C-alpha positions in Angstrom: -70.4 35.2 -2.1 -67.5 33.0 -3.2 -68.0 29.7 -5.0 -68.8 27.1 -2.3 -67.5 24.2 -4.4 -64.3 22.7 -3.3 -62.7 19.3 -2.8 -62.2 17.1 0.3 -59.0 17.9 2.2 -56.1 16.1 0.5 -54.1 13.7 2.6 -56.6 13.6 5.5 -59.0 10.9 6.5 -62.5 11.8 7.9 -63.2 10.7 11.4 -66.8 10.2 10.6 -68.9 9.8 7.4 -72.7 9.7 7.4 -75.6 10.3 5.1 -78.7 12.1 6.5 -82.0 10.4 6.0 -85.5 11.8 5.6 -86.2 11.6 9.4 -83.2 14.0 9.9 -84.8 16.7 7.8 -87.8 19.0 7.4 -90.5 18.4 4.7 -88.4 20.2 2.1 -85.4 17.8 2.5 -83.3 20.4 4.4 -81.4 18.6 7.3 -82.0 20.0 10.7 -79.2 22.1 12.2 -79.5 20.3 15.5 -78.9 16.9 13.8 -75.7 18.4 12.2 -74.6 19.8 15.5 -75.0 16.3 17.2 -72.9 14.7 14.4 -70.2 17.4 14.8 -70.1 16.7 18.5 -69.6 13.0 17.9 -66.9 13.7 15.3 -65.1 16.2 17.6 -65.2 13.8 20.5 -63.3 11.1 18.7 -59.8 12.7 18.7 -60.6 14.1 22.2 -61.3 10.5 23.5 -58.1 9.3 21.9 -56.0 12.1 23.5 -57.7 11.7 26.9 -57.4 7.9 26.7 -60.9 7.6 28.0 -64.2 9.4 28.8 -64.7 13.0 27.8 -67.6 15.4 28.2 -68.4 18.4 25.9 -68.0 21.6 28.0 -68.2 24.2 25.3 -69.2 24.9 21.7 -66.8 27.8 21.1 -68.0 28.5 17.6 -70.3 27.0 15.1 -70.9 28.2 11.5 -73.4 26.8 9.0 -71.9 27.8 5.7 -74.3 26.0 3.3 -77.4 23.8 3.7 -77.2 20.1 4.0 -79.8 17.9 2.1 -81.1 14.4 2.5 -78.8 12.1 0.5 -75.6 14.2 0.9 -72.6 12.2 2.0 -71.1 14.1 4.9 -67.4 13.8 5.7 -66.3 15.1 9.1 -62.6 16.1 9.7 -61.5 16.8 13.2 -58.2 18.1 14.5 -57.0 18.9 18.0 -56.1 22.6 18.1 -55.3 23.0 21.8 -55.0 21.1 25.1 -55.0 22.2 28.7 -54.6 20.3 31.9 -57.9 18.5 31.6 -59.3 19.9 28.3 -59.0 19.2 24.6 -60.2 21.7 22.0 -61.1 20.3 18.6 -61.8 22.0 15.2 -64.3 20.2 13.0 -64.9 20.7 9.3 -67.8 19.1 7.5 -68.0 18.6 3.7 -71.0 17.4 1.7 -70.6 15.3 -1.4 -73.6 15.9 -3.6 -74.5 13.8 -6.6 -77.7 15.2 -7.9 -77.2 16.1 -11.5 -73.4 16.1 -11.3 -71.1 15.4 -8.4 -70.0 18.4 -6.3 -68.3 18.9 -2.9 -69.3 21.8 -0.6 -67.9 22.8 2.8 -71.1 23.1 4.8 -70.1 23.5 8.4 -67.2 24.3 10.7 -67.0 24.4 14.5 -64.7 24.5 17.5 -65.6 22.5 20.6 -64.0 21.9 23.9 -64.1 18.6 25.8 -62.9 17.8 29.3 -61.4 14.4 30.3 -63.4 12.9 33.1 -62.9 10.0 35.5 -65.4 7.2 36.4 -67.2 9.6 38.8 -67.5 12.1 35.9 -65.2 14.6 37.6 -62.4 16.3 35.6 -59.1 14.5 35.4 -55.7 15.4 34.0 -54.9 14.4 30.4 -52.3 11.6 30.3 -48.8 12.5 29.2 -48.1 12.1 25.4 
């Protein structure tokens, strides 16, 4: 296995930063995968909402990889980039980094995922993306 330690992406701003709490973890302090998935979905929706200029719905989790565990007290930074658009859909790639400061500070890429959202109207029916 390669060394998991890395740095936060240079020149990029996270779309979301959050610190998991004890209620988000099991008795050993390992954060639940489902909690991480929910945060990734929120992070991915942010650029999708901006591109759609309104409501979106998650229609697919195309890929999801847990690379390393997340612990209570890690500061998670979520980076999200649009990788593809269709008539009504926006596909977003999300990377998650954990900043750990136990004995010494370290940064680890813990998760990466690709999700697809569809723009919806007030009746929650698909609608075309607005022009750029």
